[in-house]
C-alpha positions in Angstrom: -10.2 -46.0 -33.9 -6.5 -46.1 -33.3 -6.0 -43.3 -35.8 -8.5 -41.1 -34.0 -6.7 -41.8 -30.7 -3.4 -40.8 -32.2 -4.9 -37.6 -33.5 -6.2 -36.8 -30.1 -2.7 -37.4 -28.6 -1.1 -35.3 -31.3 -3.4 -32.4 -30.5 -2.8 -32.8 -26.8 0.9 -32.7 -27.2 0.7 -29.5 -29.6 -1.4 -27.7 -27.0 1.0 -28.6 -24.3 4.0 -27.4 -26.3 2.1 -24.2 -27.2 1.2 -23.5 -23.5 4.8 -24.2 -22.5 6.0 -21.7 -25.1 3.6 -19.1 -24.0 4.4 -19.6 -20.3 8.1 -19.2 -21.0 7.5 -16.0 -22.9 5.3 -14.5 -20.2 7.8 -15.5 -17.6 10.5 -13.6 -19.4 8.4 -10.3 -19.5 9.3 -7.6 -17.0 7.1 -7.2 -14.0 4.7 -4.2 -13.8 5.4 -1.7 -11.1 2.4 -1.2 -8.8 1.6 2.4 -8.2 1.9 3.5 -4.6 -1.2 3.5 -2.5 -2.8 6.8 -2.1 -4.3 7.8 1.3 -7.4 9.8 1.0 -7.0 13.3 2.6 -10.7 13.6 3.5 -12.6 10.8 5.2 -14.8 8.7 3.0 -18.3 9.9 3.3 -20.8 7.6 4.7 -23.9 6.6 2.6 -26.8 9.0 2.9 -28.9 6.3 4.8 -28.5 2.9 6.3 -31.3 0.4 6.9 -31.1 0.9 10.7 -31.7 4.6 10.3 -34.9 4.0 8.3 -36.2 1.6 10.9 -35.9 -1.4 8.6 -34.8 -4.8 9.8 -33.1 -7.5 8.0 -34.9 -10.9 9.0 -33.2 -14.0 7.8 
């Protein structure tokens, strides 16, 4: 039982070390530049129908 507990501890420590290594590598990566937001030149078209136009009601 003690040997199994030690193996669990060893695996846990190995995972934490690997996670720490990956975290440090990702932190050192350059940040991606976000593209500028584009404003649409034409207004966004409305949907062809809405439930109120068809006479439908949404009852809860």
